[in-house]
N, C-alpha and C positions, 0 to 999 in steps of 0.2 A: 586522193583522187587526182586524176591528171586531165589536162586540157585535151579535148578530142579534136584536134585540128585536121587530121587526115586519117581515115579509117584504115588505110593500108600503108602507113609509114613503115619504112624499112628499118626495123629495130635489129639490125645484125648484131649478134653477140650480146644482146641486152637480156637481162634476167627478168622473168615474169613470175608472179605467184598465181597459180591457176588451180582450179578444182577439176578433178577427173569427172567427166559427164557420162561417157559411154565407153565400154570396153568391147572390142571386137577381137577376132582371132589374130589379126595381123596389125591392128593399129588401135589407138585410143583417141577419143574425141575430147577436146578441152575447150570450154568457153573462155574467151579472153574479154572479160567484161569492161575493163578499164582502158587498156591500151588500144584495143581494136573494136571498141563499141559493140561488145558482145558477139563478135565474129567467132567462129570455131576454128581452132587449130588442130593439127593432127600430129601424134607421136607414133612413129613406127616402133614395133617391138624391138627392133635392133638398136633403137636409141633410148631404151629404158635403162639398161645396165651394162657395165663393162664385163660383168661376169656372165656365165652361162645361166640362162633363165630356166629353172625347172618348173616353176608354177607362177604364172602371171598373176593369179588371184592372191597369192601370198605377197608378191612384190608390190602390187598396186591394187587399190580398191576404189570403186566408184564413190565419189563424194569426198575423197581425201584431197587435201591441199598439197600441191607439190611445186617445187621451184624448177622451172624449165628455162631453157635458153632458146631464143629465136635463131633458127638456122638460115631461113630464107623466106622472103615474101615476094610472090610473083602473081599479081592480079591479072595482068593482060594475057599471059600464056595460058593460065588455067581457064580463064573465061572463054577464050576462043575455042579450046578443046571441048569444054563442057557444052558450049552453045552448039558446037557441031554435032555432038551426040543428041542434044535435045531436039535440034531441028530434024533429026532422023526419026523422032518419035520414040526414042529409047528412054527407059527409066533407070537402067543400070549401065555401067561401063565396065569393060574387062580391063583391069588396070594391071600392068606389068610392074612389079616392085623389084628394084635392083637387088635387094637382099634375099629374094626368094626365087627358086627355080621355076615356079609355076605362076600363072596369072591368077588374079583374085577378082571376084565379082563384087563391086562396090556401088551402092546407090548413088545416083547423081546428086541427090539432095545434100550429100556431105560436101559437095564441091561448088555448089552454085554461089556461095558467098565469098569465094576467093581461096587463095592458096597460101597457107601459113604453116610452115614446117617447123616443128619444135623438137627439142632433145632434152632428156633428163640425165643421161649418162655423161654428158659433157660439162656438167655443173659440179664444181669441187665442193667439199664440205665447208670450206671457208666462205665461198660465195653463197651457199645455202643459208648460213648463219646471218650474213649481212642482209640478204634479201628478206629473210623472216623478220629481222629487226626493223627494216624499213617498212615492211608491210604492217607490223604491229603499231608502229608509230603513226602510219597513215590512218589506220583504223581508229586510233584514239582521237586524232584531229577530226576525222569525219564524224565521229560520234558527238563531239562537242559542237561542231558547226550545225549538225543536223538537229540537235536539241534546241539550239538558239533559233534556228529557222522555224521549227514547229511551234516554239513558244510565242514567237512574234508573227506567225502566219506569213512567212517570207519564202521566196524561192531559194532552195539550197544553192543553186548555181550562182545566184546573185551574191551570196555570202562568199563563195569561193572567188568570184571575180573581184570583190572589193577587199576581202581580208585574206583568204587562204592562199591564192596564187601569188599575190605580192609578197607575202611572208616566205613562201617557198623560194622565190627568186632572191630575196634579201638575205635569208639565213640558211639556205640550202634545204631546210625542211621546216615546215610550220610547227612541228612538234618542239624543235629546239627553240623557236621563237616563243611558244607558249610557256616553256619552262622559265625563260628569262622574264616573261610577263608576270610571273608570280610575285617577283620582288621589284620589278621595274617596268610597270605597264606603259608608262608614258613614252619611254624611248622605243619600245616595240611597236606601239600603235601610232607613233608620230607620222603624220602625213596621210593616215587612213581615215576617210570620212565615214562616220556612222552615227546613228542616233544615240543619245545618251542612254536610253533604256537598253538598246542592243549592246552597247559597250559594257554596261553594268552586268547584264546577263552573261555575256561572254566571259568577263573576268571572274565572275562568281563560279561559273562552270569550270574554268581553268584551275582555279584555286581548290575547288572541291575535289576534282578528279586527278589533278597532277601534282598536288603538294606531296612531296615524298614523306613516307611514314618513317619515324625514327627507328633505327635498328640498334640492337645491343650486341656487342662483341665481347667475348670472355675467353680468358686463358688462365690456366692453373700452373703455378710455378713451384718448383722445389728449390728453396734457397737455404744454404747452410754456410756457416763460417765458424770453424772450431778454433780459430786463433784468438789472440788476446783481445782483439777488437771485434769479437763475434757479434754482439748485439748492436754495437754502433755501426758496424759494417752493413748489417742487414737494414737498419733504419736508414742509413745514407743512400743505399742503392734503391730502396723503395721510394724514398723521397725524390730521387732523381727521375724515377719513372713517372711519378705523378707530376713532376715538373714539366713533362712533355704535353700536358693538357693545354688545349686551346679553348676559345669561346665556342667554337663550332663542335669540337670533340673533347668533352671533359673525360678525364681518366681517373679512376679511383682504385685504390688498393684495399683489399679486404683480407683480414687475417682469418684463416680457416682453422688450422691446427698445425703447430710446428712440426715440420718445417715447410708447410704448404701455405701459399698465399694466392689470392685470386685477383687478377687484373681485369677491370671492366672498362669498356669505352662505349659511350653513347654518341651516335652520329646520325645525321639525316641522309648522308651519302655513304653507301657501303664501302666504296673504294677509299674514300677519305678516312673512314673509320679504321679500316685495316692498315692503311699507311701509318696512321697515328699510333696504332697498337704496335706495329713493327718498330717504330722509332722508340717507343717506351721500353720495349723488351731489350733492344740493343743498348739503350742507356743504362738499364738495370744491370745487364751483364757486364758492360764496360766498367761501371762503378764498382761492382762487387769484385771483379778480377784485380782491382787495385789493392786488395787486402790479401794477406797470406792465409792459406788453409781455408779457402772459400770454394764453394761449388754452386754453379747455376745450371738449372735444368728446367726445360719446359715440359711439365708433366702432361698437360693437355694443350694441344695446339689451339690457337685463336680460331674461333668459329662463331657464326651467328647463333644467337640464343633465341629459342622459341619459347612460347608460353609454358610448355611442359618442362623445358629445361629450367626456366625461372622458378617454377614451383618446386622442382626437385632441389634446386640450389637453396631456396628458402628453407626447405625441410632439413637439408644438410646443415645449414647454419644454425638452425634451432637446436639440432641434435648436438652440434659441437659446443654451443653455448651452455647447454644443459650439462654436458660432460665436464665442462670447465668450472661449473659452479661448485662451491664448497658444500659437501654433504653435512648433515647434523653430526656433531662430534668431531669434525675435522678441526684442526688447530691451525691458525695462521702462523707463519714462520715468526712474525714479530711478537707473538704471544707465547712463544716457547719459553720455559723456565731457564734462567741463566745457569751456566755451569757452576757447580760448587754451592748452589743455594740449598736451603733446607728441604726443597722438594725433591732433590736428587735421591735416588735410592742406592 
């Protein structure tokens, strides 16, 4: 949520996250709830896409959220022209659009709130990703503050003034401040005055909603060494991989069935987990390549493990364990009769 200091601030080249409200033959109506206090902006069809538009309905739908950029904001010019038409007793204006050869009849009700021109085609995919990330972060912050305000019968804007906006200014985004507050609330909330009950409710909501869920990352390896140091080489390389474990990201090696081994990492942060997995794989490879007649291959690339994958892996491990068990009648190598004994035939 943003401070509404001026309903017609000139946000030139600033990205907005908006929902399509109305679709016409030549333009779209978009409500700008946050930045322009629910004023309506307009997107001409020529500003929808860089490609040729065959069907507007397939490209854009009413109610869908889209990332757009502000091209221009002109309150005075639009107001004077609209007032001139209204004073004449007109309900519609004949509007000449620069990208069309003919004029278009547009209700004046679309323009009495001001002139905000938007564009969708001038937004790059990278900018869309950044804007959506910012929007989702803001939604999470707003949801937490709204819950605290409802629980303690407070005005939501008061929480933004005392907590939200100061954290936006200090950390760039209140979402980043809330993430730090999970482990270090005193440093984040230092200097912010609030009741003890409100503080406790806020921290409880932050921890409940924003504490990252642990992720499991797994990779399957094919490790072989046919040299004189075969078994020792494999043991040393796997031990080197497990040695890359940290307190935050423990790494474990599981024997599946020769020559296959499974490397598993548990982490709260996905990026941190994949980085630790890469270090472990590189360490195993480097150690194994120090021995002759060795081979290292990643049979299955490292990926996040879902509950279904976990169940399938448990079933696979149970099957492998059962296959490795001695069947009745099997003899252990240590119990084989010695050569030249009376039992030899």
